[in-house]
C-alpha positions in Angstrom: 68.1 -12.0 -32.2 70.9 -14.5 -31.9 71.2 -16.9 -28.9 74.5 -15.5 -27.7 73.4 -11.9 -27.9 70.2 -12.8 -26.0 72.3 -14.4 -23.3 74.4 -11.2 -23.2 71.2 -9.3 -22.5 70.5 -11.2 -19.3 71.4 -8.4 -16.9 69.3 -5.9 -18.8 66.4 -8.3 -19.1 66.5 -9.1 -15.4 66.5 -5.4 -14.5 63.4 -4.9 -16.6 61.7 -7.8 -14.9 62.0 -6.1 -11.6 59.1 -3.9 -12.7 56.8 -6.8 -11.8 56.8 -5.5 -8.2 54.2 -2.9 -9.0 51.9 -5.4 -10.5 52.3 -7.8 -7.6 51.5 -5.1 -5.1 48.1 -4.7 -6.6 47.1 -8.4 -6.5 44.9 -10.0 -3.8 47.1 -12.9 -2.7 45.1 -14.0 0.4 43.5 -17.0 -1.4 47.0 -18.3 -2.2 48.3 -18.2 1.4 46.9 -21.5 2.6 46.7 -25.0 1.3 48.7 -27.2 -1.0 50.4 -25.3 -4.0 50.9 -27.0 -7.3 53.5 -25.2 -9.4 53.1 -26.2 -13.0 54.5 -25.6 -16.5 55.7 -27.6 -19.4 59.2 -27.7 -21.1 61.5 -25.1 -19.6 58.6 -23.8 -17.6 58.5 -27.1 -15.8 62.2 -26.8 -14.9 61.4 -23.4 -13.5 58.4 -24.9 -11.6 60.8 -27.3 -9.8 62.9 -24.3 -8.7 59.9 -22.3 -7.5 58.3 -25.2 -5.6 61.6 -25.9 -3.8 61.8 -22.3 -2.6 58.2 -22.5 -1.4 59.1 -25.6 0.6 62.1 -23.8 2.1 59.7 -21.0 3.1 57.5 -23.5 4.9 54.7 -23.9 2.3 53.3 -27.2 1.2 54.2 -27.1 -2.5 55.0 -29.6 -5.2 56.1 -29.2 -8.9 53.6 -30.9 -11.2 53.6 -31.5 -14.9 50.4 -30.1 -16.5 49.8 -33.4 -18.3 49.2 -34.9 -14.9 46.6 -32.3 -14.1 44.7 -32.1 -17.4 42.0 -34.5 -16.3 41.1 -32.3 -13.4 40.1 -33.5 -9.9 41.0 -30.5 -7.8 44.3 -32.0 -6.7 45.7 -28.8 -5.2 44.2 -25.8 -3.3 46.5 -23.3 -5.2 48.0 -23.4 -8.7 50.8 -21.2 -9.9 51.2 -21.7 -13.6 54.4 -20.7 -15.6 54.5 -20.2 -19.3 56.5 -17.6 -21.1 53.9 -16.9 -23.9 51.0 -18.2 -21.9 49.7 -20.4 -24.8 50.8 -23.9 -23.9 47.7 -26.1 -24.4 48.5 -28.5 -21.5 49.0 -25.8 -18.9 45.9 -23.9 -19.9 43.8 -27.0 -19.8 45.2 -28.0 -16.3 44.0 -24.7 -14.9 40.6 -24.8 -16.5 40.0 -28.3 -15.2 40.7 -27.3 -11.5 37.8 -24.8 -10.9 38.1 -24.8 -7.1 41.8 -23.9 -6.9 43.0 -20.4 -6.4 45.2 -19.6 -9.4 47.9 -17.3 -10.6 49.8 -17.2 -13.9 53.2 -15.8 -14.8 53.5 -15.0 -18.5 54.8 -12.4 -20.9 51.2 -11.7 -22.2 48.5 -10.4 -19.8 45.9 -11.2 -22.4 47.1 -14.8 -23.0 44.8 -17.8 -22.6 46.7 -18.8 -19.5 46.3 -15.4 -17.9 42.6 -15.6 -18.6 42.3 -19.1 -17.2 44.1 -18.1 -14.0 42.3 -14.9 -13.2 45.4 -13.5 -11.5 48.5 -12.6 -13.6 52.0 -11.1 -13.3 53.8 -10.0 -16.5 57.4 -11.0 -17.4 59.1 -8.0 -19.0 62.1 -9.8 -20.4 62.0 -8.3 -23.9 63.3 -10.4 -26.8 64.2 -14.1 -26.3 65.7 -16.7 -28.6 65.7 -20.5 -29.1 66.4 -22.1 -26.7 64.9 -19.9 -24.1 67.3 -17.7 -22.1 65.7 -14.4 -20.9 62.2 -16.0 -20.8 63.4 -18.7 -18.4 65.3 -16.4 -16.0 62.6 -13.7 -16.3 60.0 -16.3 -15.2 62.1 -17.2 -12.2 62.8 -13.6 -11.2 59.1 -12.7 -11.3 58.3 -15.8 -9.2 60.9 -14.8 -6.7 59.3 -11.3 -6.3 55.9 -13.0 -6.0 57.1 -15.2 -3.2 58.5 -12.1 -1.3 54.9 -10.9 -1.2 53.3 -14.2 -0.7 55.6 -15.6 2.0 57.3 -12.5 3.5 60.6 -10.8 2.7 64.0 -12.4 2.7 67.5 -11.1 2.8 67.8 -11.6 -0.9 68.8 -8.4 -2.7 66.8 -8.8 -6.0 68.0 -5.4 -7.2 71.6 -6.7 -7.1 70.8 -9.7 -9.2 71.2 -8.2 -12.6 74.8 -7.1 -11.7 75.6 -10.5 -10.3 74.3 -12.1 -13.5 76.7 -10.0 -15.5 79.6 -11.0 -13.2 78.7 -14.7 -13.5 78.5 -14.5 -17.3 81.9 -12.8 -17.5 83.6 -15.3 -15.2 82.0 -18.3 -16.9 82.9 -17.0 -20.4 86.6 -17.1 -19.5 86.4 -20.9 -19.1 84.1 -21.7 -22.0 86.9 -22.4 -24.5 88.4 -25.0 -22.1 85.0 -26.5 -21.4 84.2 -26.6 -25.1 87.4 -28.5 -25.7 86.8 -31.0 -22.9 83.1 -31.5 -23.9 83.8 -31.9 -27.7 82.1 -34.9 -29.4 80.3 -36.1 -26.3 77.9 -39.0 -26.9 75.8 -37.9 -23.9 75.8 -35.3 -21.2 74.1 -35.7 -17.8 72.9 -32.7 -15.7 72.7 -33.3 -11.9 71.5 -31.4 -8.9 69.3 -31.6 -5.8 66.2 -29.8 -4.8 66.0 -26.5 -6.7 69.1 -27.5 -8.6 67.3 -30.5 -10.0 65.1 -27.9 -11.8 68.2 -26.1 -13.0 69.4 -29.5 -14.3 66.1 -30.0 -16.1 66.5 -26.6 -17.7 70.1 -27.3 -18.7 69.3 -30.6 -20.4 66.8 -28.8 -22.6 69.3 -26.1 -23.5 71.9 -28.7 -24.6 69.4 -30.9 -26.4 67.9 -28.0 -28.3 71.1 -26.1 -29.1 73.5 -28.9 -29.9 71.3 -32.0 -30.3 73.4 -34.0 -27.8 71.4 -36.5 -25.8 71.0 -35.3 -22.2 69.2 -36.3 -19.0 68.6 -34.7 -15.7 69.0 -36.5 -12.4 68.6 -35.8 -8.7 72.0 -36.0 -6.9 71.1 -38.9 -4.6 69.3 -40.8 -7.3 72.3 -40.4 -9.6 74.5 -42.2 -7.0 72.2 -45.2 -7.0 73.3 -46.4 -10.5 72.7 -43.9 -13.3 76.3 -42.5 -13.1 77.7 -45.9 -13.9 77.3 -45.3 -17.7 79.4 -42.2 -17.7 83.0 -42.4 -19.0 85.6 -40.7 -21.1 83.1 -40.3 -24.0 80.4 -38.5 -22.0 80.2 -35.4 -19.9 78.4 -34.3 -16.7 77.2 -30.8 -15.7 76.8 -30.7 -11.9 75.0 -28.0 -9.8 75.6 -27.9 -6.0 77.7 -27.3 -2.9 77.4 -30.6 -1.0 77.6 -34.2 -2.1 77.8 -32.9 -5.7 81.5 -31.9 -5.1 82.6 -35.4 -4.1 80.6 -36.8 -7.0 82.3 -34.4 -9.5 85.7 -35.7 -8.3 84.6 -39.3 -8.7 83.5 -38.7 -12.2 86.7 -36.9 -13.1 88.7 -39.8 -11.7 87.2 -42.3 -14.2 88.0 -39.9 -17.1 84.7 -38.1 -17.5 84.9 -34.3 -18.1 82.9 -32.5 -15.5 81.6 -28.9 -15.0 80.8 -28.1 -11.4 78.7 -25.0 -10.8 79.1 -24.1 -7.1 79.3 -21.4 -4.5 82.1 -23.3 -2.8 85.4 -21.4 -2.7 87.6 -24.4 -1.8 87.4 -26.3 -5.1 89.9 -25.9 -7.9 90.0 -27.0 -11.5 91.4 -30.4 -12.2 92.6 -32.2 -15.4 89.0 -32.8 -16.5 87.1 -30.8 -13.8 86.1 -27.2 -14.5 84.7 -25.2 -11.6 82.3 -22.3 -12.3 81.6 -20.2 -9.2 78.4 -18.4 -8.4 77.6 -16.2 -5.4 75.7 -17.9 -2.6 72.1 -16.8 -2.3 69.4 -17.3 0.4 66.7 -17.7 -2.1 66.8 -20.9 -4.1 65.2 -19.0 -7.0 67.9 -16.3 -7.1 70.5 -19.1 -7.0 68.7 -20.9 -9.8 68.9 -17.8 -12.0 72.6 -17.5 -11.5 73.2 -21.2 -11.9 71.5 -21.5 -15.3 73.7 -18.8 -16.9 76.7 -21.1 -17.2 74.5 -23.8 -18.8 73.2 -21.3 -21.4 76.8 -20.4 -22.3 77.8 -24.1 -22.5 74.8 -24.7 -24.8 75.9 -21.9 -27.1 79.5 -23.3 -27.1 78.4 -26.8 -28.0 75.9 -25.4 -30.6 78.7 -23.4 -32.4 81.0 -26.5 -32.3 78.3 -28.6 -33.9 77.7 -26.0 -36.7 74.2 -25.4 -35.3 74.5 -21.8 -34.3 70.9 -20.3 -34.1 69.5 -23.3 -35.9 65.7 -23.7 -35.6 63.9 -26.8 -34.4 63.8 -29.7 -36.9 60.5 -30.9 -35.6 58.0 -27.9 -35.4 54.8 -28.9 -33.6 51.3 -27.7 -34.5 49.3 -28.9 -31.5 51.2 -27.6 -28.5 50.2 -23.9 -28.5 46.9 -22.1 -28.6 47.0 -19.8 -31.6 46.5 -16.1 -31.2 43.1 -14.8 -32.4 
């Protein structure tokens, strides 16, 4: 299935992922309700882990996003581990769980018989259907299932998860209307930075992977406040910046536009308009940072597809296939 057609399936995929509620209801989550939570995953799953940990913190839990390579040696660094992996076969994440025998664990994957599901002992299935490279429905499906899990683990919120598939369709439609303009402004960039704070830093991490994998343009993710302390100095008329946020990010987007840098601002703010080099993509405000993260990443997926097509790399496979990052199926 092509990357663009997979993105177009997002509303359908998200609707199917709501089925995880039934599985979550059957789980014993009491061991996960106290202590420090490490949310872990590698690649795009680490980006999702940043979003999930941020929402746990908002809900009053002690939680940190942690790369599995920092947990592989063991040591029982956390009381609870929530592991994210679409296929459930990432060697590093499986080893991280196995080397923390005292922690209460839960895995979110597409395969309930995967090595990660086995290592965790508790599992919730992502019913996202088909995915493509780079990941689109796998990433958002992971987040949606995590959002439903947190509703059970931390208590309900005002977030209407059933409305999310329809909102995703609206965001895709509105963003698509501006992609030709953005593609023109972002043509031939020598580098693209992605910037956001808190959960949006996770979205920025996910966006950098999308652009790197789809168009092979060098990218980097930065926390908003960190970006102000020097990293943005290298940006100019030959680069581009993708910004996620409603606060200090808005002023920063205007600053970058002033020096000639094309900017895409993904925001829930209604008082910001397009400029000569600034393009505003609006998303509905959400109480849950996970729900907002799902809506935010959709624009980045469309941008990655636009840049991929422009580079003549539509649906191109990875140049550097790896043989030692996944546990092979029996």
